[in-house]
Each structure stands twice: as structure tokens, then as C-alpha cells.
C-alpha positions in Angstrom: 17.4 2.7 17.8 16.4 1.3 14.3 17.1 4.5 12.6 20.7 4.4 13.7 21.1 0.9 12.4 19.6 1.7 9.0 22.0 4.7 8.8 24.9 2.6 9.7 23.8 0.0 7.0 23.6 2.6 4.3 26.9 4.3 5.4 28.6 1.0 5.2 27.0 -0.3 2.0 27.8 2.9 0.0 31.1 3.5 1.9 30.1 7.1 2.5 29.1 9.3 5.5 25.6 10.7 4.9 26.0 13.3 7.7 28.4 15.3 5.5 26.8 18.5 4.3 27.3 18.0 0.5 25.3 18.1 -2.7 27.5 15.7 -4.5 25.6 12.7 -6.1 28.0 10.2 -4.1 26.6 11.6 -0.8 23.0 12.7 -2.0 21.8 9.3 -3.3 22.8 7.3 -0.2 21.3 9.9 2.0 18.0 9.8 0.0 18.1 6.0 0.1 18.3 6.3 3.9 15.4 8.7 4.1 13.5 6.2 1.7 14.2 3.2 3.9 13.6 4.9 7.2 10.2 6.2 6.0 9.2 3.0 4.1 10.4 0.2 6.4 7.6 -0.8 8.7 8.1 -2.9 11.8 5.5 -5.2 13.2 5.3 -3.3 16.5 6.0 0.3 15.5 4.5 2.8 13.1 6.3 4.5 10.3 8.8 7.1 11.4 7.8 10.7 11.0 9.9 13.2 9.0 10.9 14.9 12.2 12.3 11.6 13.8 14.2 10.9 10.5 15.6 14.4 10.4 16.8 14.3 13.9 19.2 11.5 13.0 21.0 13.2 10.1 23.0 16.3 11.0 23.3 17.9 7.6 19.6 18.2 6.8 17.2 20.5 8.5 14.1 20.7 6.5 11.3 18.0 6.4 10.6 18.8 2.8 14.1 17.2 1.9 12.9 13.9 3.4 9.6 14.1 1.5 11.3 14.9 -1.7 13.9 12.0 -1.2 11.1 9.5 -0.6 9.2 10.5 -3.7 12.5 10.6 -5.8 13.8 7.2 -4.7 10.3 5.7 -5.2 10.3 7.0 -8.8 13.9 6.2 -9.5 13.8 2.5 -8.6 11.3 2.1 -11.5 14.0 3.0 -14.0 17.3 2.4 -12.3 18.0 -1.3 -12.0 21.0 -0.8 -9.8 19.3 1.6 -7.4 16.3 -0.9 -7.3 18.7 -3.7 -6.3 20.5 -1.5 -3.7 17.2 -0.5 -2.0 15.9 -4.1 -2.2 19.1 -5.5 -0.7 19.2 -2.8 2.1 15.6 -3.3 2.8 16.2 -7.1 3.2 18.9 -6.5 5.6 16.9 -4.1 7.7 13.9 -6.5 7.7 16.0 -9.5 8.9 17.5 -7.2 11.7 20.9 -7.8 10.3 23.5 -6.7 12.9 26.4 -4.9 11.5 29.7 -5.4 13.3 
């Protein structure tokens, strides 16, 4: 499943487990980046994922508003934070090239 692969990429890139129920910045930002990528990345033969499909893949989040907020927040932050913009662009490139993590 593509969402699992995106989750694995984000976990590996940030060296954190986004399934942990935590509000620490070290966990929240990667989790929000995952939500952003899962919602934003479009594949040629499949539509965008719904909030419910994305939520089903992260154990620590149960509300679709969290995904909605994260997508909007990361979309706004990449305009101001150069490092976050680089991270999102890099991860999006890996996802689009169907990079397989070993």
C-alpha cells in the first residue's frame, strides 16, 4: 500500500515513529508532513486519499480534523521554513519516483 510506504519514508527520514501518541514537536512535524504527503501526492491511476484512509494508517490520531489541520499547516509553513520546504520536496520526490526503502 502506498500510504505504508510514505509512512516508512517519513519515519526513516526523520528517525522517529509517527504512531507514538505525543505532542512533542519532534513527533508532530513528521506526522504532519506524512499527512501532507499522503493527501498531496497524486498518482497517475489513483485519486487523492481521503482523510479516513490516511487516519486508518496512523494509530495515534483518530480525528479527521487533525489531518485537515496538518495539511493546511504544512502547506503554509513551507512558504516560510526553508528546511521544511526542502524536506517535503525531497520526500515528495522519493515518493513520486517510487523509491523502495530497504
